[in-house]
LUMZAKE-278733 format. One record per residue: residue number from 1; residue in one letter; x, y, z of N, C-alpha, C, O, CB in turn. Coordinates in steps of 0.1 Angstrom, whole numbers, plus 5000, padded with zeros to 4 digits. Last residue first. Glycine has a CB too. Layout:
BEGIN
<NUM; 'a'; <X; Y; Z>; <X; Y; Z>; <X; Y; Z>; <X; Y; Z>; <X; Y; Z>>
...
***
This chain:
BEGIN
<195; 'x'; <9500; 1729; 8594>; <9495; 1737; 8582>; <9480; 1735; 8581>; <9474; 1741; 8572>; <9501; 1731; 8569>>
<194; 'x'; <9507; 1735; 8629>; <9502; 1726; 8618>; <9497; 1734; 8606>; <9490; 1744; 8608>; <9492; 1716; 8623>>
<193; 'x'; <9511; 1753; 8648>; <9522; 1751; 8639>; <9518; 1742; 8627>; <9525; 1742; 8617>; <9534; 1745; 8646>>
<192; 'x'; <9489; 1752; 8664>; <9491; 1765; 8655>; <9502; 1762; 8645>; <9501; 1769; 8634>; <9494; 1777; 8664>>
<191; 'x'; <9492; 1729; 8677>; <9481; 1730; 8667>; <9483; 1741; 8658>; <9480; 1741; 8646>; <9467; 1731; 8674>>
<190; 'x'; <9513; 1736; 8694>; <9515; 1725; 8684>; <9504; 1726; 8673>; <9508; 1724; 8662>; <9514; 1711; 8691>>
<189; 'x'; <9500; 1756; 8709>; <9511; 1759; 8701>; <9514; 1749; 8690>; <9517; 1752; 8679>; <9524; 1761; 8710>>
<188; 'x'; <9480; 1740; 8722>; <9476; 1751; 8713>; <9487; 1755; 8704>; <9485; 1757; 8692>; <9471; 1763; 8721>>
<187; 'x'; <9497; 1724; 8738>; <9488; 1718; 8728>; <9484; 1728; 8718>; <9484; 1725; 8706>; <9476; 1711; 8735>>
<186; 'x'; <9508; 1743; 8755>; <9517; 1735; 8746>; <9509; 1729; 8735>; <9513; 1728; 8723>; <9524; 1725; 8754>>
<185; 'x'; <9484; 1753; 8768>; <9493; 1762; 8760>; <9501; 1754; 8750>; <9502; 1758; 8738>; <9501; 1771; 8769>>
<184; 'x'; <9476; 1729; 8781>; <9468; 1735; 8771>; <9476; 1744; 8762>; <9474; 1744; 8750>; <9456; 1744; 8778>>
<183; 'x'; <9498; 1725; 8799>; <9495; 1715; 8789>; <9486; 1721; 8777>; <9488; 1718; 8766>; <9487; 1703; 8795>>
<182; 'x'; <9495; 1748; 8815>; <9507; 1746; 8807>; <9505; 1736; 8795>; <9509; 1738; 8784>; <9519; 1742; 8816>>
<181; 'x'; <9470; 1741; 8826>; <9472; 1754; 8818>; <9484; 1753; 8809>; <9483; 1757; 8798>; <9473; 1766; 8828>>
<180; 'x'; <9476; 1719; 8840>; <9467; 1717; 8829>; <9468; 1730; 8820>; <9466; 1729; 8808>; <9453; 1715; 8833>>
<179; 'x'; <9493; 1730; 8860>; <9499; 1720; 8850>; <9490; 1718; 8838>; <9495; 1717; 8827>; <9500; 1706; 8857>>
<178; 'x'; <9476; 1747; 8873>; <9488; 1753; 8866>; <9493; 1743; 8856>; <9496; 1747; 8845>; <9499; 1756; 8877>>
<177; 'x'; <9457; 1729; 8882>; <9453; 1740; 8875>; <9464; 1746; 8867>; <9463; 1749; 8855>; <9447; 1751; 8884>>
<176; 'x'; <9472; 1711; 8898>; <9466; 1706; 8885>; <9462; 1718; 8876>; <9462; 1717; 8864>; <9454; 1697; 8889>>
<175; 'x'; <9478; 1729; 8918>; <9489; 1724; 8910>; <9484; 1718; 8897>; <9490; 1720; 8887>; <9496; 1712; 8918>>
<174; 'x'; <9452; 1734; 8928>; <9460; 1745; 8923>; <9471; 1740; 8914>; <9474; 1745; 8903>; <9466; 1754; 8934>>
<173; 'x'; <9446; 1708; 8937>; <9437; 1715; 8927>; <9445; 1726; 8921>; <9444; 1728; 8908>; <9424; 1720; 8933>>
<172; 'x'; <9465; 1704; 8957>; <9465; 1695; 8946>; <9457; 1702; 8934>; <9461; 1702; 8923>; <9458; 1682; 8949>>
<171; 'x'; <9456; 1724; 8975>; <9470; 1725; 8969>; <9470; 1716; 8957>; <9476; 1721; 8947>; <9480; 1720; 8980>>
<170; 'x'; <9431; 1714; 8982>; <9432; 1727; 8975>; <9446; 1729; 8968>; <9447; 1734; 8957>; <9429; 1739; 8984>>
<169; 'x'; <9438; 1691; 8996>; <9431; 1690; 8983>; <9431; 1703; 8975>; <9432; 1703; 8963>; <9416; 1687; 8986>>
<168; 'x'; <9451; 1703; 9018>; <9459; 1694; 9009>; <9452; 1693; 8995>; <9458; 1693; 8985>; <9460; 1680; 9015>>
<167; 'x'; <9430; 1717; 9029>; <9443; 1724; 9025>; <9451; 1716; 9015>; <9456; 1721; 9005>; <9451; 1727; 9037>>
<166; 'x'; <9413; 1697; 9036>; <9409; 1706; 9026>; <9421; 1714; 9020>; <9422; 1717; 9008>; <9399; 1716; 9031>>
<165; 'x'; <9428; 1684; 9056>; <9424; 1677; 9044>; <9421; 1686; 9032>; <9425; 1685; 9021>; <9412; 1667; 9046>>
<164; 'x'; <9429; 1705; 9074>; <9441; 1700; 9069>; <9438; 1692; 9056>; <9446; 1693; 9046>; <9448; 1690; 9079>>
<163; 'x'; <9402; 1708; 9081>; <9409; 1719; 9075>; <9422; 1714; 9068>; <9425; 1720; 9057>; <9411; 1730; 9085>>
<162; 'x'; <9395; 1685; 9094>; <9391; 1686; 9080>; <9397; 1697; 9073>; <9398; 1697; 9061>; <9375; 1687; 9080>>
<161; 'x'; <9402; 1688; 9120>; <9412; 1681; 9111>; <9408; 1682; 9097>; <9416; 1680; 9088>; <9413; 1666; 9116>>
<160; 'x'; <9381; 1699; 9135>; <9390; 1708; 9127>; <9400; 1701; 9118>; <9407; 1708; 9110>; <9396; 1717; 9137>>
<159; 'x'; <9351; 1678; 9131>; <9363; 1684; 9138>; <9372; 1692; 9129>; <9370; 1692; 9117>; <9371; 1672; 9145>>
<158; 'x'; <9327; 1670; 9120>; <9338; 1660; 9121>; <9350; 1665; 9129>; <9359; 1657; 9132>; <9342; 1656; 9108>>
<157; 'x'; <9308; 1691; 9122>; <9304; 1677; 9123>; <9315; 1668; 9126>; <9314; 1658; 9134>; <9297; 1673; 9111>>
<156; 'x'; <9322; 1715; 9119>; <9311; 1714; 9129>; <9307; 1700; 9132>; <9302; 1697; 9143>; <9299; 1723; 9126>>
<155; 'x'; <9336; 1711; 9097>; <9343; 1710; 9110>; <9333; 1709; 9121>; <9337; 1704; 9132>; <9353; 1722; 9111>>
<154; 'x'; <9321; 1716; 9075>; <9321; 1702; 9080>; <9328; 1701; 9093>; <9326; 1691; 9100>; <9328; 1693; 9070>>
<153; 'x'; <9307; 1738; 9061>; <9313; 1739; 9074>; <9314; 1725; 9081>; <9308; 1723; 9092>; <9306; 1749; 9083>>
<152; 'x'; <9314; 1738; 9027>; <9306; 1732; 9037>; <9313; 1733; 9051>; <9325; 1729; 9052>; <9303; 1717; 9034>>
<151; 'x'; <9335; 1750; 9012>; <9322; 1757; 9014>; <9314; 1751; 9025>; <9308; 1759; 9033>; <9314; 1756; 9001>>
<150; 'x'; <9356; 1733; 9011>; <9359; 1746; 9017>; <9345; 1753; 9020>; <9344; 1761; 9030>; <9367; 1755; 9008>>
<149; 'x'; <9345; 1711; 8998>; <9349; 1710; 9012>; <9351; 1723; 9019>; <9348; 1725; 9031>; <9362; 1701; 9013>>
<148; 'x'; <9341; 1723; 8973>; <9330; 1718; 8981>; <9333; 1716; 8995>; <9325; 1720; 9004>; <9325; 1704; 8975>>
<147; 'x'; <9367; 1728; 8966>; <9358; 1740; 8968>; <9346; 1735; 8976>; <9342; 1742; 8986>; <9354; 1746; 8955>>
<146; 'x'; <9377; 1702; 8962>; <9383; 1711; 8972>; <9374; 1723; 8976>; <9373; 1726; 8987>; <9396; 1716; 8966>>
<145; 'x'; <9359; 1692; 8942>; <9360; 1686; 8955>; <9366; 1695; 8966>; <9360; 1696; 8977>; <9369; 1673; 8954>>
<144; 'x'; <9364; 1711; 8921>; <9351; 1709; 8926>; <9351; 1702; 8940>; <9343; 1707; 8949>; <9343; 1700; 8916>>
<143; 'x'; <9392; 1707; 8916>; <9387; 1720; 8921>; <9373; 1718; 8927>; <9370; 1724; 8938>; <9386; 1730; 8909>>
<142; 'x'; <9392; 1681; 8907>; <9399; 1684; 8919>; <9394; 1697; 8925>; <9393; 1699; 8937>; <9414; 1685; 8916>>
<141; 'x'; <9376; 1684; 8884>; <9371; 1675; 8895>; <9378; 1679; 8908>; <9372; 1680; 8918>; <9374; 1660; 8891>>
<140; 'x'; <9393; 1701; 8869>; <9379; 1705; 8872>; <9374; 1697; 8884>; <9367; 1702; 8893>; <9370; 1704; 8860>>
<139; 'x'; <9415; 1685; 8866>; <9416; 1697; 8873>; <9403; 1702; 8878>; <9401; 1706; 8889>; <9423; 1708; 8864>>
<138; 'x'; <9405; 1665; 8849>; <9409; 1661; 8862>; <9410; 1674; 8871>; <9407; 1673; 8883>; <9423; 1654; 8861>>
<137; 'x'; <9400; 1682; 8826>; <9389; 1675; 8833>; <9392; 1671; 8847>; <9384; 1672; 8856>; <9384; 1663; 8825>>
<136; 'x'; <9426; 1688; 8820>; <9417; 1699; 8823>; <9405; 1693; 8831>; <9400; 1700; 8840>; <9413; 1706; 8811>>
<135; 'x'; <9436; 1663; 8813>; <9441; 1670; 8825>; <9433; 1681; 8830>; <9431; 1684; 8841>; <9456; 1675; 8822>>
<134; 'x'; <9421; 1657; 8790>; <9419; 1649; 8802>; <9425; 1656; 8815>; <9418; 1655; 8825>; <9426; 1635; 8801>>
<133; 'x'; <9409; 1689; 8776>; <9417; 1677; 8776>; <9415; 1669; 8789>; <9409; 1674; 8798>; <9432; 1680; 8774>>
<132; 'x'; <9380; 1703; 8761>; <9388; 1701; 8773>; <9396; 1688; 8772>; <9391; 1678; 8768>; <9379; 1701; 8786>>
<131; 'x'; <9383; 1714; 8727>; <9376; 1707; 8738>; <9386; 1705; 8749>; <9398; 1705; 8748>; <9371; 1694; 8733>>
<130; 'x'; <9384; 1742; 8709>; <9393; 1734; 8716>; <9386; 1727; 8728>; <9383; 1734; 8738>; <9406; 1742; 8721>>
<129; 'x'; <9368; 1746; 8679>; <9366; 1746; 8693>; <9376; 1737; 8699>; <9377; 1725; 8695>; <9352; 1743; 8697>>
<128; 'x'; <9379; 1768; 8651>; <9377; 1754; 8657>; <9375; 1756; 8672>; <9379; 1766; 8678>; <9388; 1744; 8654>>
<127; 'x'; <9375; 1794; 8642>; <9382; 1784; 8634>; <9379; 1770; 8638>; <9375; 1761; 8630>; <9397; 1786; 8634>>
<126; 'x'; <9361; 1807; 8661>; <9356; 1809; 8647>; <9363; 1798; 8638>; <9357; 1795; 8628>; <9360; 1823; 8642>>
<125; 'x'; <9375; 1802; 8684>; <9362; 1795; 8682>; <9357; 1796; 8668>; <9350; 1788; 8663>; <9351; 1800; 8692>>
<124; 'x'; <9397; 1815; 8692>; <9399; 1805; 8681>; <9386; 1798; 8678>; <9385; 1789; 8669>; <9409; 1795; 8685>>
<123; 'x'; <9386; 1832; 8711>; <9393; 1838; 8699>; <9394; 1827; 8688>; <9392; 1831; 8676>; <9407; 1842; 8703>>
<122; 'x'; <9376; 1814; 8730>; <9367; 1823; 8723>; <9373; 1829; 8710>; <9367; 1830; 8700>; <9362; 1834; 8732>>
<121; 'x'; <9400; 1802; 8739>; <9389; 1794; 8733>; <9380; 1803; 8725>; <9376; 1799; 8714>; <9382; 1787; 8744>>
<120; 'x'; <9412; 1825; 8751>; <9418; 1819; 8739>; <9408; 1810; 8732>; <9407; 1810; 8720>; <9430; 1810; 8743>>
<119; 'x'; <9395; 1830; 8772>; <9396; 1840; 8761>; <9402; 1834; 8749>; <9398; 1837; 8738>; <9405; 1852; 8766>>
<118; 'x'; <9400; 1806; 8786>; <9386; 1809; 8781>; <9387; 1819; 8770>; <9380; 1818; 8760>; <9377; 1814; 8793>>
<117; 'x'; <9426; 1809; 8793>; <9423; 1798; 8784>; <9409; 1801; 8778>; <9406; 1798; 8767>; <9423; 1785; 8792>>
<116; 'x'; <9424; 1832; 8810>; <9433; 1832; 8798>; <9429; 1821; 8788>; <9429; 1824; 8776>; <9448; 1829; 8803>>
<115; 'x'; <9407; 1824; 8830>; <9403; 1834; 8821>; <9411; 1834; 8808>; <9406; 1836; 8797>; <9404; 1848; 8828>>
<114; 'x'; <9423; 1803; 8842>; <9409; 1800; 8837>; <9405; 1811; 8827>; <9400; 1808; 8816>; <9399; 1799; 8848>>
<113; 'x'; <9447; 1816; 8850>; <9447; 1804; 8841>; <9433; 1802; 8834>; <9433; 1801; 8822>; <9450; 1791; 8849>>
<112; 'x'; <9436; 1836; 8866>; <9445; 1839; 8855>; <9445; 1828; 8845>; <9444; 1830; 8833>; <9459; 1843; 8859>>
<111; 'x'; <9423; 1820; 8886>; <9415; 1829; 8876>; <9424; 1833; 8864>; <9418; 1834; 8853>; <9410; 1841; 8884>>
<110; 'x'; <9444; 1808; 8899>; <9434; 1800; 8892>; <9427; 1808; 8882>; <9424; 1804; 8871>; <9424; 1794; 8902>>
<109; 'x'; <9458; 1830; 8909>; <9465; 1820; 8901>; <9455; 1812; 8892>; <9456; 1810; 8880>; <9474; 1811; 8909>>
<108; 'x'; <9438; 1842; 8925>; <9444; 1849; 8913>; <9450; 1839; 8904>; <9449; 1840; 8892>; <9454; 1860; 8918>>
<107; 'x'; <9433; 1823; 8945>; <9422; 1827; 8936>; <9428; 1833; 8923>; <9423; 1831; 8912>; <9413; 1836; 8943>>
<106; 'x'; <9458; 1823; 8957>; <9453; 1811; 8951>; <9442; 1814; 8941>; <9442; 1809; 8930>; <9447; 1802; 8963>>
<105; 'x'; <9460; 1849; 8966>; <9470; 1845; 8956>; <9465; 1832; 8949>; <9467; 1830; 8937>; <9484; 1843; 8961>>
<104; 'x'; <9442; 1852; 8986>; <9439; 1858; 8973>; <9448; 1853; 8962>; <9444; 1852; 8951>; <9440; 1873; 8974>>
<103; 'x'; <9434; 1823; 9006>; <9444; 1833; 9002>; <9441; 1839; 8988>; <9437; 1831; 8979>; <9458; 1828; 9003>>
<102; 'x'; <9403; 1819; 9020>; <9412; 1814; 9010>; <9421; 1825; 9006>; <9417; 1836; 9003>; <9404; 1808; 8998>>
<101; 'x'; <9387; 1833; 9038>; <9389; 1818; 9040>; <9399; 1812; 9030>; <9402; 1800; 9032>; <9376; 1811; 9040>>
<100; 'x'; <9378; 1858; 9035>; <9391; 1856; 9042>; <9394; 1842; 9045>; <9402; 1839; 9054>; <9390; 1864; 9055>>
<99; 'x'; <9357; 1864; 9019>; <9354; 1860; 9033>; <9366; 1858; 9041>; <9365; 1855; 9053>; <9345; 1847; 9033>>
<98; 'x'; <9370; 1867; 8995>; <9363; 1879; 9001>; <9361; 1876; 9016>; <9362; 1885; 9024>; <9350; 1882; 8994>>
<97; 'x'; <9377; 1840; 8991>; <9387; 1850; 8993>; <9382; 1863; 9000>; <9388; 1869; 9009>; <9395; 1854; 8981>>
<96; 'x'; <9352; 1830; 8986>; <9359; 1824; 8997>; <9371; 1834; 9001>; <9374; 1835; 9012>; <9365; 1810; 8994>>
<95; 'x'; <9345; 1844; 8962>; <9337; 1846; 8974>; <9345; 1841; 8987>; <9344; 1847; 8997>; <9324; 1838; 8973>>
<94; 'x'; <9365; 1834; 8945>; <9365; 1849; 8948>; <9357; 1851; 8961>; <9361; 1858; 8970>; <9358; 1857; 8936>>
<93; 'x'; <9357; 1807; 8944>; <9370; 1811; 8949>; <9371; 1826; 8953>; <9376; 1829; 8963>; <9381; 1808; 8938>>
<92; 'x'; <9331; 1809; 8933>; <9333; 1803; 8946>; <9346; 1808; 8952>; <9347; 1811; 8964>; <9332; 1788; 8945>>
<91; 'x'; <9337; 1820; 8908>; <9329; 1827; 8917>; <9330; 1822; 8931>; <9331; 1830; 8941>; <9314; 1826; 8913>>
<90; 'x'; <9352; 1798; 8897>; <9358; 1811; 8899>; <9350; 1820; 8909>; <9356; 1826; 8917>; <9359; 1819; 8886>>
<89; 'x'; <9332; 1778; 8896>; <9344; 1777; 8905>; <9351; 1790; 8907>; <9355; 1793; 8918>; <9353; 1767; 8899>>
<88; 'x'; <9313; 1791; 8878>; <9309; 1786; 8890>; <9321; 1785; 8900>; <9320; 1789; 8912>; <9303; 1772; 8888>>
<87; 'x'; <9329; 1799; 8856>; <9321; 1809; 8863>; <9317; 1804; 8877>; <9318; 1812; 8886>; <9308; 1812; 8855>>
<86; 'x'; <9340; 1774; 8848>; <9349; 1785; 8853>; <9341; 1796; 8860>; <9346; 1801; 8870>; <9356; 1791; 8841>>
<85; 'x'; <9318; 1760; 8840>; <9326; 1755; 8852>; <9334; 1766; 8857>; <9336; 1768; 8869>; <9335; 1743; 8847>>
<84; 'x'; <9310; 1775; 8818>; <9301; 1774; 8830>; <9309; 1769; 8842>; <9306; 1774; 8853>; <9290; 1763; 8827>>
<83; 'x'; <9332; 1771; 8802>; <9329; 1784; 8806>; <9320; 1784; 8819>; <9322; 1791; 8828>; <9322; 1793; 8795>>
<82; 'x'; <9330; 1744; 8795>; <9341; 1748; 8804>; <9339; 1762; 8809>; <9344; 1766; 8820>; <9354; 1748; 8796>>
<81; 'x'; <9304; 1746; 8781>; <9306; 1737; 8792>; <9318; 1742; 8801>; <9316; 1743; 8813>; <9308; 1723; 8788>>
<80; 'x'; <9305; 1763; 8758>; <9298; 1767; 8770>; <9302; 1759; 8783>; <9302; 1764; 8794>; <9284; 1767; 8768>>
<79; 'x'; <9319; 1747; 8739>; <9324; 1760; 8743>; <9318; 1765; 8756>; <9326; 1770; 8765>; <9321; 1771; 8732>>
<78; 'x'; <9305; 1724; 8736>; <9319; 1723; 8739>; <9325; 1736; 8744>; <9335; 1736; 8751>; <9327; 1717; 8727>>
<77; 'x'; <9280; 1736; 8729>; <9282; 1729; 8741>; <9296; 1727; 8746>; <9299; 1729; 8757>; <9275; 1715; 8740>>
<76; 'x'; <9287; 1746; 8703>; <9283; 1755; 8714>; <9284; 1749; 8728>; <9289; 1755; 8737>; <9269; 1760; 8712>>
<75; 'x'; <9292; 1722; 8690>; <9303; 1731; 8692>; <9300; 1741; 8703>; <9308; 1745; 8711>; <9306; 1739; 8678>>
<74; 'x'; <9276; 1694; 8707>; <9276; 1705; 8697>; <9288; 1714; 8700>; <9294; 1713; 8710>; <9263; 1714; 8699>>
<73; 'x'; <9263; 1662; 8711>; <9275; 1671; 8713>; <9275; 1681; 8702>; <9274; 1679; 8690>; <9288; 1662; 8712>>
<72; 'x'; <9243; 1644; 8711>; <9239; 1658; 8712>; <9251; 1667; 8714>; <9249; 1679; 8719>; <9229; 1660; 8723>>
<71; 'x'; <9241; 1616; 8712>; <9246; 1622; 8700>; <9243; 1637; 8699>; <9240; 1642; 8689>; <9241; 1616; 8688>>
<70; 'x'; <9234; 1604; 8736>; <9223; 1607; 8726>; <9228; 1615; 8713>; <9220; 1619; 8705>; <9212; 1615; 8732>>
<69; 'x'; <9258; 1602; 8750>; <9249; 1591; 8748>; <9239; 1592; 8737>; <9236; 1583; 8730>; <9241; 1588; 8761>>
<68; 'x'; <9269; 1628; 8750>; <9276; 1617; 8744>; <9266; 1606; 8741>; <9267; 1600; 8730>; <9287; 1613; 8752>>
<67; 'x'; <9249; 1642; 8765>; <9253; 1647; 8751>; <9260; 1635; 8744>; <9257; 1633; 8732>; <9262; 1659; 8752>>
<66; 'x'; <9248; 1629; 8789>; <9236; 1629; 8781>; <9240; 1632; 8766>; <9235; 1626; 8757>; <9226; 1639; 8786>>
<65; 'x'; <9274; 1634; 8798>; <9270; 1620; 8796>; <9258; 1620; 8787>; <9257; 1611; 8778>; <9266; 1614; 8810>>
<64; 'x'; <9273; 1662; 8801>; <9283; 1656; 8792>; <9279; 1642; 8788>; <9280; 1637; 8777>; <9297; 1656; 8798>>
<63; 'x'; <9254; 1666; 8820>; <9251; 1671; 8807>; <9261; 1665; 8797>; <9257; 1662; 8785>; <9253; 1686; 8806>>
<62; 'x'; <9267; 1653; 8842>; <9254; 1648; 8837>; <9251; 1653; 8823>; <9248; 1645; 8814>; <9242; 1653; 8846>>
<61; 'x'; <9290; 1666; 8848>; <9291; 1653; 8843>; <9278; 1648; 8837>; <9278; 1640; 8828>; <9294; 1643; 8855>>
<60; 'x'; <9278; 1691; 8855>; <9288; 1690; 8845>; <9289; 1676; 8839>; <9290; 1674; 8827>; <9301; 1695; 8850>>
<59; 'x'; <9262; 1687; 8877>; <9255; 1687; 8864>; <9265; 1687; 8852>; <9261; 1684; 8841>; <9246; 1699; 8863>>
<58; 'x'; <9279; 1692; 8898>; <9276; 1678; 8894>; <9269; 1677; 8881>; <9271; 1667; 8874>; <9267; 1671; 8905>>
<57; 'x'; <9277; 1719; 8902>; <9289; 1714; 8896>; <9288; 1699; 8892>; <9294; 1694; 8882>; <9301; 1715; 8906>>
<56; 'x'; <9251; 1720; 8913>; <9254; 1727; 8901>; <9267; 1721; 8894>; <9267; 1719; 8882>; <9256; 1742; 8903>>
<55; 'x'; <9254; 1705; 8937>; <9244; 1701; 8927>; <9248; 1708; 8913>; <9247; 1701; 8903>; <9230; 1706; 8931>>
<54; 'x'; <9274; 1720; 8950>; <9276; 1706; 8947>; <9266; 1701; 8936>; <9270; 1694; 8927>; <9274; 1697; 8960>>
<53; 'x'; <9261; 1745; 8953>; <9274; 1744; 8945>; <9276; 1730; 8941>; <9279; 1727; 8929>; <9286; 1749; 8953>>
<52; 'x'; <9240; 1738; 8969>; <9237; 1743; 8956>; <9250; 1742; 8947>; <9248; 1738; 8935>; <9232; 1758; 8956>>
<51; 'x'; <9254; 1732; 8993>; <9246; 1722; 8986>; <9243; 1726; 8971>; <9244; 1717; 8962>; <9233; 1720; 8993>>
<50; 'x'; <9266; 1756; 8999>; <9274; 1745; 8996>; <9267; 1734; 8988>; <9272; 1728; 8979>; <9280; 1739; 9009>>
<49; 'x'; <9243; 1771; 9004>; <9252; 1775; 8993>; <9261; 1764; 8989>; <9263; 1761; 8977>; <9260; 1787; 8998>>
<48; 'x'; <9232; 1757; 9026>; <9225; 1758; 9013>; <9234; 1761; 9001>; <9232; 1756; 8990>; <9213; 1767; 9014>>
<47; 'x'; <9252; 1763; 9045>; <9250; 1749; 9041>; <9242; 1748; 9027>; <9245; 1740; 9019>; <9242; 1741; 9052>>
<46; 'x'; <9248; 1790; 9046>; <9261; 1785; 9042>; <9260; 1770; 9037>; <9265; 1766; 9027>; <9271; 1786; 9054>>
<45; 'x'; <9222; 1793; 9055>; <9226; 1798; 9041>; <9239; 1792; 9036>; <9241; 1789; 9024>; <9226; 1813; 9041>>
<44; 'x'; <9224; 1782; 9081>; <9216; 1775; 9070>; <9220; 1780; 9056>; <9220; 1772; 9047>; <9201; 1778; 9073>>
<43; 'x'; <9258; 1790; 9091>; <9244; 1787; 9093>; <9237; 1780; 9081>; <9244; 1774; 9073>; <9237; 1799; 9097>>
<42; 'x'; <9284; 1802; 9094>; <9282; 1787; 9093>; <9268; 1783; 9096>; <9266; 1774; 9104>; <9292; 1779; 9101>>
<41; 'x'; <9287; 1831; 9075>; <9284; 1825; 9087>; <9280; 1810; 9085>; <9274; 1807; 9075>; <9273; 1832; 9095>>
<40; 'x'; <9292; 1847; 9053>; <9298; 1834; 9053>; <9296; 1827; 9066>; <9303; 1817; 9069>; <9313; 1835; 9051>>
<39; 'x'; <9277; 1870; 9055>; <9291; 1871; 9057>; <9297; 1857; 9059>; <9307; 1856; 9067>; <9294; 1880; 9069>>
<38; 'x'; <9252; 1863; 9045>; <9253; 1865; 9060>; <9268; 1864; 9064>; <9272; 1859; 9074>; <9246; 1854; 9067>>
<37; 'x'; <9257; 1863; 9017>; <9245; 1871; 9023>; <9247; 1873; 9038>; <9244; 1884; 9043>; <9233; 1863; 9020>>
<36; 'x'; <9276; 1848; 9005>; <9280; 1861; 9010>; <9269; 1868; 9018>; <9272; 1878; 9025>; <9285; 1870; 8999>>
<35; 'x'; <9262; 1825; 8997>; <9274; 1824; 9004>; <9278; 1837; 9012>; <9282; 1836; 9023>; <9285; 1819; 8995>>
<34; 'x'; <9241; 1835; 8982>; <9238; 1827; 8994>; <9250; 1826; 9003>; <9249; 1827; 9015>; <9233; 1813; 8990>>
<33; 'x'; <9255; 1847; 8961>; <9247; 1855; 8970>; <9244; 1848; 8983>; <9246; 1854; 8994>; <9234; 1859; 8963>>
<32; 'x'; <9265; 1824; 8949>; <9275; 1834; 8954>; <9267; 1843; 8964>; <9272; 1846; 8975>; <9281; 1842; 8943>>
<31; 'x'; <9242; 1811; 8940>; <9251; 1804; 8950>; <9260; 1815; 8957>; <9262; 1814; 8969>; <9259; 1793; 8943>>
<30; 'x'; <9233; 1830; 8921>; <9225; 1826; 8933>; <9233; 1820; 8944>; <9232; 1824; 8955>; <9214; 1816; 8928>>
<29; 'x'; <9254; 1830; 8902>; <9252; 1842; 8911>; <9243; 1839; 8923>; <9244; 1846; 8933>; <9245; 1853; 8902>>
<28; 'x'; <9251; 1802; 8893>; <9264; 1807; 8899>; <9261; 1820; 8908>; <9265; 1820; 8919>; <9274; 1811; 8889>>
<27; 'x'; <9229; 1795; 8879>; <9229; 1792; 8893>; <9241; 1798; 8901>; <9241; 1800; 8913>; <9230; 1777; 8895>>
<26; 'x'; <9235; 1801; 8853>; <9225; 1810; 8860>; <9225; 1807; 8875>; <9222; 1816; 8883>; <9211; 1807; 8854>>
<25; 'x'; <9252; 1780; 8846>; <9257; 1794; 8846>; <9248; 1803; 8854>; <9253; 1811; 8862>; <9258; 1799; 8831>>
<24; 'x'; <9234; 1759; 8848>; <9246; 1759; 8857>; <9252; 1773; 8858>; <9256; 1778; 8868>; <9257; 1749; 8852>>
<23; 'x'; <9217; 1765; 8827>; <9212; 1766; 8841>; <9223; 1766; 8851>; <9223; 1774; 8861>; <9203; 1753; 8844>>
<22; 'x'; <9235; 1760; 8806>; <9230; 1773; 8808>; <9224; 1775; 8822>; <9227; 1785; 8829>; <9219; 1777; 8798>>
<21; 'x'; <9237; 1732; 8809>; <9249; 1740; 8810>; <9245; 1755; 8813>; <9251; 1761; 8822>; <9257; 1739; 8798>>
<20; 'x'; <9211; 1724; 8804>; <9216; 1721; 8817>; <9229; 1730; 8819>; <9230; 1736; 8830>; <9220; 1706; 8819>>
<19; 'x'; <9210; 1731; 8777>; <9201; 1738; 8786>; <9206; 1736; 8801>; <9206; 1745; 8809>; <9187; 1732; 8785>>
<18; 'x'; <9228; 1713; 8766>; <9231; 1728; 8766>; <9223; 1735; 8775>; <9227; 1745; 8781>; <9230; 1733; 8752>>
<17; 'x'; <9214; 1689; 8771>; <9227; 1691; 8777>; <9231; 1706; 8777>; <9236; 1711; 8787>; <9238; 1684; 8769>>
<16; 'x'; <9189; 1694; 8755>; <9189; 1692; 8770>; <9203; 1695; 8776>; <9204; 1702; 8786>; <9184; 1679; 8774>>
<15; 'x'; <9192; 1718; 8729>; <9191; 1705; 8734>; <9192; 1705; 8749>; <9196; 1715; 8755>; <9201; 1695; 8727>>
<14; 'x'; <9198; 1737; 8705>; <9187; 1737; 8714>; <9184; 1723; 8719>; <9176; 1715; 8714>; <9174; 1743; 8708>>
<13; 'x'; <9216; 1735; 8686>; <9221; 1739; 8699>; <9210; 1738; 8709>; <9213; 1739; 8721>; <9227; 1752; 8698>>
<12; 'x'; <9217; 1709; 8661>; <9210; 1719; 8668>; <9216; 1722; 8682>; <9220; 1713; 8689>; <9195; 1715; 8670>>
<11; 'x'; <9233; 1689; 8650>; <9233; 1702; 8643>; <9226; 1713; 8651>; <9227; 1725; 8648>; <9227; 1701; 8630>>
<10; 'x'; <9230; 1665; 8662>; <9242; 1672; 8665>; <9242; 1687; 8660>; <9249; 1695; 8664>; <9254; 1665; 8659>>
<9; 'x'; <9206; 1653; 8653>; <9206; 1661; 8666>; <9218; 1669; 8669>; <9218; 1678; 8677>; <9204; 1651; 8677>>
<8; 'x'; <9215; 1641; 8628>; <9208; 1653; 8628>; <9208; 1661; 8641>; <9209; 1673; 8642>; <9194; 1651; 8624>>
<7; 'x'; <9227; 1616; 8626>; <9235; 1627; 8631>; <9228; 1640; 8632>; <9234; 1650; 8637>; <9247; 1628; 8622>>
<6; 'x'; <9208; 1601; 8614>; <9211; 1598; 8628>; <9219; 1609; 8634>; <9219; 1611; 8646>; <9217; 1585; 8631>>
<5; 'x'; <9187; 1618; 8591>; <9200; 1613; 8595>; <9201; 1611; 8610>; <9196; 1619; 8617>; <9211; 1621; 8589>>
<4; 'x'; <9154; 1609; 8583>; <9163; 1618; 8589>; <9176; 1611; 8593>; <9176; 1600; 8598>; <9157; 1625; 8602>>
<3; 'x'; <9148; 1592; 8552>; <9147; 1593; 8566>; <9157; 1602; 8572>; <9167; 1604; 8566>; <9149; 1579; 8572>>
<2; 'x'; <9132; 1603; 8522>; <9144; 1600; 8530>; <9142; 1601; 8545>; <9135; 1610; 8549>; <9155; 1610; 8525>>
<1; 'x'; <9108; 1586; 8504>; <9110; 1597; 8513>; <9122; 1594; 8521>; <9123; 1583; 8527>; <9098; 1600; 8522>>
***
């Protein structure tokens, strides 16, 4: 009797990392509602929204680590993982702009990059899945840190100087967003030229 192949777990999309990714997608509307429910006031809902965002975005590293450690990397996971990040971070940016705490141009620049690349990933998904490159992963971390700081009313605890720190971090996140978008396009063009 043949023993199951060690690579068998890779063939199924029903696994823990993908489930975590789906939960991250489902948490996005909950987090956005919490942020907007009291017009962004710096009360309990604002702190809870910030905490939920941090927990949700942190699962990105957790599901990836589990998938790699246990051989559960799937094409669906590689497709859903960046989409989950974009829904969560994009929703946060839109909500912050609605509240007047982030200029709309920042949100638009980020969303154009994120939506454009997500649409491209879906178009080419029938041929192959384009996994996130290192610059894209660095961009995701920068966005997560900058958005987390923007969400939490830390100035109540440490003073208004935190706004300057957050402004600098948000600038870095936007620059990385644009740079990683350009890198993705160049990589996709090179791949398209290959026979």
